[in-house]
N, CA, C and O atoms as a printed pandas DataFrame, in Angstrom:
     atom_number atom_name residue_name chain_id  residue_number  x_coord  y_coord  z_coord
0              1         N          MET        A               1   -2.417  -49.891  -78.905
1              2        CA          MET        A               1   -1.641  -50.850  -79.698
2              3         C          MET        A               1   -1.809  -50.531  -81.233
3              4         O          MET        A               1   -0.859  -50.539  -82.016
4              5         N          ILE        A               2   -3.073  -50.257  -81.574
5              6        CA          ILE        A               2   -3.328  -49.915  -82.995
6              7         C          ILE        A               2   -2.714  -48.615  -83.415
7              8         O          ILE        A               2   -2.314  -48.448  -84.567
8              9         N          THR        A               3   -2.639  -47.718  -82.515
9             10        CA          THR        A               3   -2.007  -46.381  -82.839
10            11         C          THR        A               3   -0.552  -46.544  -83.031
11            12         O          THR        A               3    0.007  -45.914  -83.929
12            13         N          ARG        A               4    0.136  -47.380  -82.216
13            14        CA          ARG        A               4    1.504  -47.613  -82.376
14            15         C          ARG        A               4    1.790  -48.232  -83.788
15            16         O          ARG        A               4    2.705  -47.798  -84.489
16            17         N          ILE        A               5    1.014  -49.213  -84.163
17            18        CA          ILE        A               5    1.126  -49.863  -85.510
18            19         C          ILE        A               5    0.932  -48.852  -86.577
19            20         O          ILE        A               5    1.686  -48.795  -87.548
20            21         N          PHE        A               6   -0.121  -48.018  -86.395
21            22        CA          PHE        A               6   -0.362  -46.963  -87.383
22            23         C          PHE        A               6    0.879  -46.046  -87.578
23            24         O          PHE        A               6    1.337  -45.805  -88.695
24            25         N          PHE        A               7    1.394  -45.552  -86.424
25            26        CA          PHE        A               7    2.538  -44.630  -86.480
26            27         C          PHE        A               7    3.760  -45.321  -87.050
27            28         O          PHE        A               7    4.556  -44.706  -87.760
28            29         N          PHE        A               8    3.906  -46.589  -86.741
29            30        CA          PHE        A               8    5.080  -47.391  -87.284
30            31         C          PHE        A               8    4.968  -47.462  -88.792
31            32         O          PHE        A               8    5.975  -47.293  -89.479
32            33         N          LEU        A               9    3.788  -47.704  -89.336
33            34        CA          LEU        A               9    3.621  -47.830  -90.752
34            35         C          LEU        A               9    3.808  -46.537  -91.424
35            36         O          LEU        A               9    4.434  -46.491  -92.483
36            37         N          ILE        A              10    3.271  -45.402  -90.842
37            38        CA          ILE        A              10    3.409  -44.052  -91.344
38            39         C          ILE        A              10    4.947  -43.731  -91.454
39            40         O          ILE        A              10    5.450  -43.281  -92.483
40            41         N          GLY        A              11    5.615  -43.990  -90.358
41            42        CA          GLY        A              11    7.069  -43.704  -90.243
42            43         C          GLY        A              11    7.851  -44.577  -91.272
43            44         O          GLY        A              11    8.798  -44.106  -91.903
44            45         N          PHE        A              12    7.463  -45.753  -91.409
45            46        CA          PHE        A              12    8.180  -46.625  -92.343
46            47         C          PHE        A              12    7.950  -46.164  -93.760
47            48         O          PHE        A              12    8.886  -46.178  -94.560
48            49         N          ILE        A              13    6.730  -45.752  -94.110
49            50        CA          ILE        A              13    6.488  -45.258  -95.432
50            51         C          ILE        A              13    7.299  -44.011  -95.766
51            52         O          ILE        A              13    7.869  -43.883  -96.850
52            53         N          LEU        A              14    7.333  -43.052  -94.750
53            54        CA          LEU        A              14    8.094  -41.886  -94.840
54            55         C          LEU        A              14    9.596  -42.142  -95.094
55            56         O          LEU        A              14   10.246  -41.508  -95.925
56            57         N          MET        A              15   10.093  -43.124  -94.311
57            58        CA          MET        A              15   11.510  -43.518  -94.461
58            59         C          MET        A              15   11.792  -44.105  -95.849
59            60         O          MET        A              15   12.848  -43.814  -96.410
60            61         N          VAL        A              16   10.947  -44.871  -96.397
61            62        CA          VAL        A              16   11.102  -45.498  -97.695
62            63         C          VAL        A              16   11.128  -44.437  -98.727
63            64         O          VAL        A              16   11.993  -44.443  -99.602
64            65         N          ILE        A              17   10.203  -43.515  -98.656
65            66        CA          ILE        A              17   10.137  -42.419  -99.705
66            67         C          ILE        A              17   11.410  -41.517  -99.629
67            68         O          ILE        A              17   11.969  -41.155 -100.664
68            69         N          GLY        A              18   11.874  -41.148  -98.359
69            70        CA          GLY        A              18   13.002  -40.342  -98.193
70            71         C          GLY        A              18   14.319  -41.028  -98.657
71            72         O          GLY        A              18   15.174  -40.400  -99.282
72            73         N          PHE        A              19   14.449  -42.333  -98.330
73            74        CA          PHE        A              19   15.624  -43.018  -98.757
74            75         C          PHE        A              19   15.587  -43.305 -100.297
75            76         O          PHE        A              19   16.629  -43.372 -100.950
76            77         N          MET        A              20   14.446  -43.460 -100.807
77            78        CA          MET        A              20   14.383  -43.601 -102.273
78            79         C          MET        A              20   14.847  -42.326 -103.031
79            80         O          MET        A              20   15.503  -42.414 -104.069
80            81         N          TYR        A              21   14.496  -41.167 -102.494
81            82        CA          TYR        A              21   14.992  -39.966 -103.076
82            83         C          TYR        A              21   16.511  -39.775 -102.834
83            84         O          TYR        A              21   17.217  -39.216 -103.673
84            85         N          MET        A              22   16.994  -40.256 -101.663
85            86        CA          MET        A              22   18.453  -40.132 -101.424
86            87         C          MET        A              22   19.239  -41.055 -102.368
87            88         O          MET        A              22   20.356  -40.723 -102.765
88            89         N          MET        A              23   18.674  -42.190 -102.724
89            90        CA          MET        A              23   19.277  -43.123 -103.675
90            91         C          MET        A              23   19.212  -42.502 -105.107
91            92         O          MET        A              23   20.143  -42.679 -105.893
92            93         N          ILE        A              24   18.206  -41.839 -105.411
93            94        CA          ILE        A              24   18.128  -41.201 -106.728
94            95         C          ILE        A              24   19.094  -40.042 -106.822
95            96         O          ILE        A              24   19.752  -39.865 -107.847
96            97         N          TYR        A              25   19.189  -39.254 -105.772
97            98        CA          TYR        A              25   20.134  -38.105 -105.800
98            99         C          TYR        A              25   21.545  -38.498 -105.690
99           100         O          TYR        A              25   22.412  -37.641 -105.861
100          101         N          ILE        A              26   21.872  -39.785 -105.406
101          102        CA          ILE        A              26   23.247  -40.150 -105.321
102          103         C          ILE        A              26   23.804  -40.106 -106.734
103          104         O          ILE        A              26   25.026  -40.153 -106.870
104          105         N          ASN        A              27   23.050  -40.025 -107.745
105          106        CA          ASN        A              27   23.620  -39.868 -109.111
106          107         C          ASN        A              27   24.333  -38.467 -109.284
107          108         O          ASN        A              27   25.088  -38.258 -110.233
108          109         N          LEU        A              28   24.066  -37.556 -108.359
109          110        CA          LEU        A              28   24.796  -36.332 -108.455
110          111         C          LEU        A              28   26.259  -36.430 -108.304
111          112         O          LEU        A              28   27.007  -35.549 -108.728
112          113         N          LEU        A              29   26.688  -37.526 -107.685
113          114        CA          LEU        A              29   28.163  -37.800 -107.475
114          115         C          LEU        A              29   28.805  -38.024 -108.793
115          116         O          LEU        A              29   29.962  -37.666 -109.010
116          117         N          SER        A              30   28.053  -38.618 -109.680
117          118        CA          SER        A              30   28.555  -38.890 -111.086
118          119         C          SER        A              30   28.726  -37.600 -111.906
119          120         O          SER        A              30   29.489  -37.563 -112.872
120          121         N          PHE        A              31   27.986  -36.522 -111.492
121          122        CA          PHE        A              31   28.061  -35.304 -112.243
122          123         C          PHE        A              31   29.163  -34.404 -111.697
123          124         O          PHE        A              31   29.288  -33.266 -112.150
124          125         N          GLY        A              32   29.959  -34.863 -110.749
125          126        CA          GLY        A              32   31.037  -34.072 -110.240
126          127         C          GLY        A              32   30.813  -33.438 -108.858
127          128         O          GLY        A              32   31.667  -32.676 -108.405
128          129         N          TYR        A              33   29.736  -33.715 -108.200
129          130        CA          TYR        A              33   29.527  -33.185 -106.874
130          131         C          TYR        A              33   30.422  -33.891 -105.922
131          132         O          TYR        A              33   30.746  -35.059 -106.135
132          133         N          THR        A              34   30.833  -33.241 -104.889
133          134        CA          THR        A              34   31.643  -33.907 -103.851
134          135         C          THR        A              34   30.689  -34.439 -102.760
135          136         O          THR        A              34   29.503  -34.111 -102.780
136          137         N          TYR        A              35   31.170  -35.222 -101.846
137          138        CA          TYR        A              35   30.372  -35.849 -100.848
138          139         C          TYR        A              35   29.708  -34.770  -99.914
139          140         O          TYR        A              35   28.553  -34.901  -99.510
140          141         N          LEU        A              36   30.485  -33.724  -99.603
141          142        CA          LEU        A              36   29.936  -32.682  -98.745
142          143         C          LEU        A              36   28.824  -31.913  -99.475
143          144         O          LEU        A              36   27.811  -31.594  -98.852
144          145         N          GLU        A              37   28.978  -31.602 -100.779
145          146        CA          GLU        A              37   27.881  -30.989 -101.530
146          147         C          GLU        A              37   26.663  -31.847 -101.671
147          148         O          GLU        A              37   25.539  -31.348 -101.717
148          149         N          TYR        A              38   26.886  -33.170 -101.742
149          150        CA          TYR        A              38   25.821  -34.128 -101.797
150          151         C          TYR        A              38   25.042  -34.110 -100.451
151          152         O          TYR        A              38   23.812  -34.093 -100.440
152          153         N          LEU        A              39   25.758  -34.114  -99.368
153          154        CA          LEU        A              39   25.136  -34.107  -98.014
154          155         C          LEU        A              39   24.362  -32.811  -97.800
155          156         O          LEU        A              39   23.249  -32.827  -97.274
156          157         N          ILE        A              40   24.947  -31.703  -98.203
157          158        CA          ILE        A              40   24.260  -30.364  -98.093
158          159         C          ILE        A              40   22.936  -30.483  -98.899
159          160         O          ILE        A              40   21.854  -30.155  -98.411
160          161         N          TYR        A              41   23.074  -30.959 -100.134
161          162        CA          TYR        A              41   21.866  -31.042 -101.009
162          163         C          TYR        A              41   20.810  -31.931 -100.363
163          164         O          TYR        A              41   19.632  -31.574 -100.384
164          165         N          ILE        A              42   21.185  -33.082  -99.787
165          166        CA          ILE        A              42   20.202  -34.007  -99.185
166          167         C          ILE        A              42   19.588  -33.293  -97.992
167          168         O          ILE        A              42   18.373  -33.404  -97.827
168          169         N          PHE        A              43   20.280  -32.603  -97.181
169          170        CA          PHE        A              43   19.625  -32.008  -95.977
170          171         C          PHE        A              43   18.902  -30.739  -96.205
171          172         O          PHE        A              43   18.284  -30.200  -95.286
172          173         N          THR        A              44   18.959  -30.228  -97.432
173          174        CA          THR        A              44   18.207  -29.029  -97.728
174          175         C          THR        A              44   16.976  -29.237  -98.546
175          176         O          THR        A              44   16.234  -28.292  -98.817
176          177         N          HIS        A              45   16.738  -30.499  -98.958
177          178        CA          HIS        A              45   15.471  -30.846  -99.656
178          179         C          HIS        A              45   14.608  -31.611  -98.802
179          180         O          HIS        A              45   15.035  -32.561  -98.146
180          181         N          TYR        A              46   13.308  -31.203  -98.782
181          182        CA          TYR        A              46   12.356  -31.816  -97.873
182          183         C          TYR        A              46   12.059  -33.247  -98.216
183          184         O          TYR        A              46   11.652  -34.009  -97.339
184          185         N          GLU        A              47   12.254  -33.668  -99.523
185          186        CA          GLU        A              47   12.010  -35.077  -99.801
186          187         C          GLU        A              47   12.911  -36.001  -99.101
187          188         O          GLU        A              47   12.555  -37.155  -98.861
188          189         N          CYS        A              48   14.081  -35.538  -98.758
189          190        CA          CYS        A              48   15.099  -36.396  -98.049
190          191         C          CYS        A              48   14.928  -36.225  -96.520
191          192         O          CYS        A              48   15.193  -37.160  -95.764
192          193         N          VAL        A              49   14.497  -35.060  -96.076
193          194        CA          VAL        A              49   14.343  -34.806  -94.687
194          195         C          VAL        A              49   13.243  -35.642  -94.061
195          196         O          VAL        A              49   13.277  -35.962  -92.873
196          197         N          ILE        A              50   12.247  -35.994  -94.904
197          198        CA          ILE        A              50   11.156  -36.824  -94.355
198          199         C          ILE        A              50   11.654  -38.211  -93.965
199          200         O          ILE        A              50   10.978  -38.879  -93.184
200          201         N          ALA        A              51   12.791  -38.680  -94.459
201          202        CA          ALA        A              51   13.346  -39.909  -94.035
202          203         C          ALA        A              51   13.768  -39.755  -92.606
203          204         O          ALA        A              51   13.561  -40.692  -91.834
204          205         N          ILE        A              52   14.338  -38.663  -92.189
205          206        CA          ILE        A              52   14.703  -38.524  -90.775
206          207         C          ILE        A              52   13.493  -38.431  -89.938
207          208         O          ILE        A              52   13.493  -39.003  -88.848
208          209         N          LEU        A              53   12.424  -37.744  -90.351
209          210        CA          LEU        A              53   11.163  -37.591  -89.670
210          211         C          LEU        A              53   10.554  -38.990  -89.541
211          212         O          LEU        A              53   10.063  -39.307  -88.457
212          213         N          GLY        A              54   10.550  -39.836  -90.550
213          214        CA          GLY        A              54    9.998  -41.177  -90.504
214          215         C          GLY        A              54   10.787  -42.027  -89.515
215          216         O          GLY        A              54   10.202  -42.843  -88.802
216          217         N          PHE        A              55   12.091  -41.851  -89.462
217          218        CA          PHE        A              55   12.936  -42.650  -88.553
218          219         C          PHE        A              55   12.578  -42.268  -87.119
219          220         O          PHE        A              55   12.503  -43.138  -86.251
220          221         N          ILE        A              56   12.362  -41.017  -86.864
221          222        CA          ILE        A              56   11.998  -40.555  -85.510
222          223         C          ILE        A              56   10.595  -41.094  -85.105
223          224         O          ILE        A              56   10.394  -41.488  -83.956
224          225         N          ILE        A              57    9.677  -41.106  -86.010
225          226        CA          ILE        A              57    8.322  -41.621  -85.762
226          227         C          ILE        A              57    8.431  -43.138  -85.428
227          228         O          ILE        A              57    7.776  -43.648  -84.520
228          229         N          VAL        A              58    9.276  -43.808  -86.196
229          230        CA          VAL        A              58    9.396  -45.324  -85.940
230          231         C          VAL        A              58   10.071  -45.519  -84.594
231          232         O          VAL        A              58    9.711  -46.450  -83.873
232          233         N          LEU        A              59   10.994  -44.719  -84.239
233          234        CA          LEU        A              59   11.693  -44.926  -82.944
234          235         C          LEU        A              59   10.674  -44.660  -81.764
235          236         O          LEU        A              59   10.637  -45.397  -80.778
236          237         N          PHE        A              60    9.869  -43.590  -81.920
237          238        CA          PHE        A              60    8.815  -43.363  -80.846
238          239         C          PHE        A              60    7.810  -44.420  -80.810
239          240         O          PHE        A              60    7.342  -44.803  -79.738
240          241         N          SER        A              61    7.437  -44.939  -82.002
241          242        CA          SER        A              61    6.438  -46.039  -82.004
242          243         C          SER        A              61    6.942  -47.380  -81.333
243          244         O          SER        A              61    6.190  -48.124  -80.704
244          245         N          LEU        A              62    8.224  -47.604  -81.521
245          246        CA          LEU        A              62    8.800  -48.852  -81.000
246          247         C          LEU        A              62    9.180  -48.709  -79.498
247          248         O          LEU        A              62    8.917  -49.607  -78.698
248          249         N          PHE        A              63    9.797  -47.570  -79.142
249          250        CA          PHE        A              63   10.364  -47.423  -77.809
250          251         C          PHE        A              63    9.645  -46.484  -76.927
251          252         O          PHE        A              63   10.046  -46.300  -75.777
252          253         N          GLY        A              64    8.548  -45.844  -77.421
253          254        CA          GLY        A              64    7.797  -44.934  -76.539
254          255         C          GLY        A              64    6.981  -45.693  -75.582
255          256         O          GLY        A              64    6.565  -46.832  -75.793
256          257         N          LYS        A              65    6.758  -44.955  -74.443
257          258        CA          LYS        A              65    5.968  -45.585  -73.378
258          259         C          LYS        A              65    4.457  -45.550  -73.785
259          260         O          LYS        A              65    3.893  -44.519  -74.149
260          261         N          GLY        A              66    3.900  -46.683  -73.695
261          262        CA          GLY        A              66    2.510  -46.879  -73.937
262          263         C          GLY        A              66    1.752  -46.870  -72.657
263          264         O          GLY        A              66    2.324  -46.650  -71.589
264          265         N          LYS        A              67    0.492  -47.102  -72.740
265          266        CA          LYS        A              67   -0.309  -47.273  -71.574
266          267         C          LYS        A              67    0.021  -48.586  -70.868
267          268         O          LYS        A              67    0.166  -49.624  -71.513
268          269         N          THR        A              68    0.131  -48.538  -69.616
269          270        CA          THR        A              68    0.433  -49.719  -68.832
270          271         C          THR        A              68   -0.883  -50.182  -68.173
271          272         O          THR        A              68   -1.498  -49.466  -67.383
272          273         N          HIS        A              69   -1.274  -51.396  -68.532
273          274        CA          HIS        A              69   -2.518  -51.893  -68.050
274          275         C          HIS        A              69   -2.130  -52.920  -66.858
275          276         O          HIS        A              69   -1.708  -54.061  -67.043
276          277         N          VAL        A              70   -2.332  -52.360  -65.712
277          278        CA          VAL        A              70   -2.018  -53.183  -64.535
278          279         C          VAL        A              70   -3.328  -53.542  -63.848
279          280         O          VAL        A              70   -4.049  -52.673  -63.358
280          281         N          LYS        A              71   -3.610  -54.789  -63.822
281          282        CA          LYS        A              71   -4.876  -55.264  -63.224
282          283         C          LYS        A              71   -4.485  -56.133  -62.060
283          284         O          LYS        A              71   -3.740  -57.104  -62.197
284          285         N          CYS        A              72   -4.984  -55.774  -60.954
285          286        CA          CYS        A              72   -4.753  -56.512  -59.739
286          287         C          CYS        A              72   -6.015  -57.425  -59.536
287          288         O          CYS        A              72   -7.124  -56.998  -59.216
288          289         N          VAL        A              73   -5.702  -58.719  -59.762
289          290        CA          VAL        A              73   -6.777  -59.712  -59.619
290          291         C          VAL        A              73   -6.600  -60.581  -58.436
291          292         O          VAL        A              73   -5.608  -61.305  -58.353
292          293         N          ARG        A              74   -7.456  -60.550  -57.568
293          294        CA          ARG        A              74   -7.419  -61.402  -56.331
294          295         C          ARG        A              74   -8.489  -62.505  -56.420
295          296         O          ARG        A              74   -9.671  -62.224  -56.620
296          297         N          HIS        A              75   -8.085  -63.659  -56.280
297          298        CA          HIS        A              75   -8.991  -64.791  -56.299
298          299         C          HIS        A              75   -9.305  -65.237  -54.884
299          300         O          HIS        A              75   -8.396  -65.499  -54.097
300          301         N          HIS        A              76  -10.468  -65.317  -54.584
301          302        CA          HIS        A              76  -10.876  -65.790  -53.276
302          303         C          HIS        A              76  -11.562  -67.228  -53.553
303          304         O          HIS        A              76  -12.719  -67.307  -53.964
304          305         N          PHE        A              77  -10.824  -68.258  -53.318
305          306        CA          PHE        A              77  -11.335  -69.533  -53.582
306          307         C          PHE        A              77  -11.930  -70.129  -52.243
307          308         O          PHE        A              77  -11.386  -69.962  -51.152
308          309         N          LYS        A              78  -13.036  -70.801  -52.422
309          310        CA          LYS        A              78  -13.614  -71.523  -51.284
310          311         C          LYS        A              78  -13.462  -72.922  -51.498
311          312         O          LYS        A              78  -14.023  -73.467  -52.449
312          313         N          PHE        A              79  -12.716  -73.578  -50.655
313          314        CA          PHE        A              79  -12.475  -75.019  -50.865
314          315         C          PHE        A              79  -13.614  -75.736  -50.186
315          316         O          PHE        A              79  -13.860  -75.555  -48.993
316          317         N          VAL        A              80  -14.276  -76.513  -50.919
317          318        CA          VAL        A              80  -15.456  -77.207  -50.437
318          319         C          VAL        A              80  -15.068  -78.714  -50.353
319          320         O          VAL        A              80  -14.492  -79.257  -51.295
320          321         N          ARG        A              81  -15.374  -79.341  -49.280
321          322        CA          ARG        A              81  -15.116  -80.817  -49.125
322          323         C          ARG        A              81  -16.426  -81.533  -49.335
323          324         O          ARG        A              81  -16.478  -82.760  -49.259
């Protein structure tokens, strides 16, 4: 459980950093770049690719199979009168 929380936080931090750079680089559109050139620029810089990596880590931490703890407990009660 602690490892899932740890990986969730790491993935979330990576996503925030990556999306922050994507928002900063959106200013390229005001310099005359097209949307296609902007997307190519985003996917070729590692600062923005870590957002995708962070998203994958978050998905695995949320939906990944964890350890299943199945305990079979049998109670043998003795009824005393």
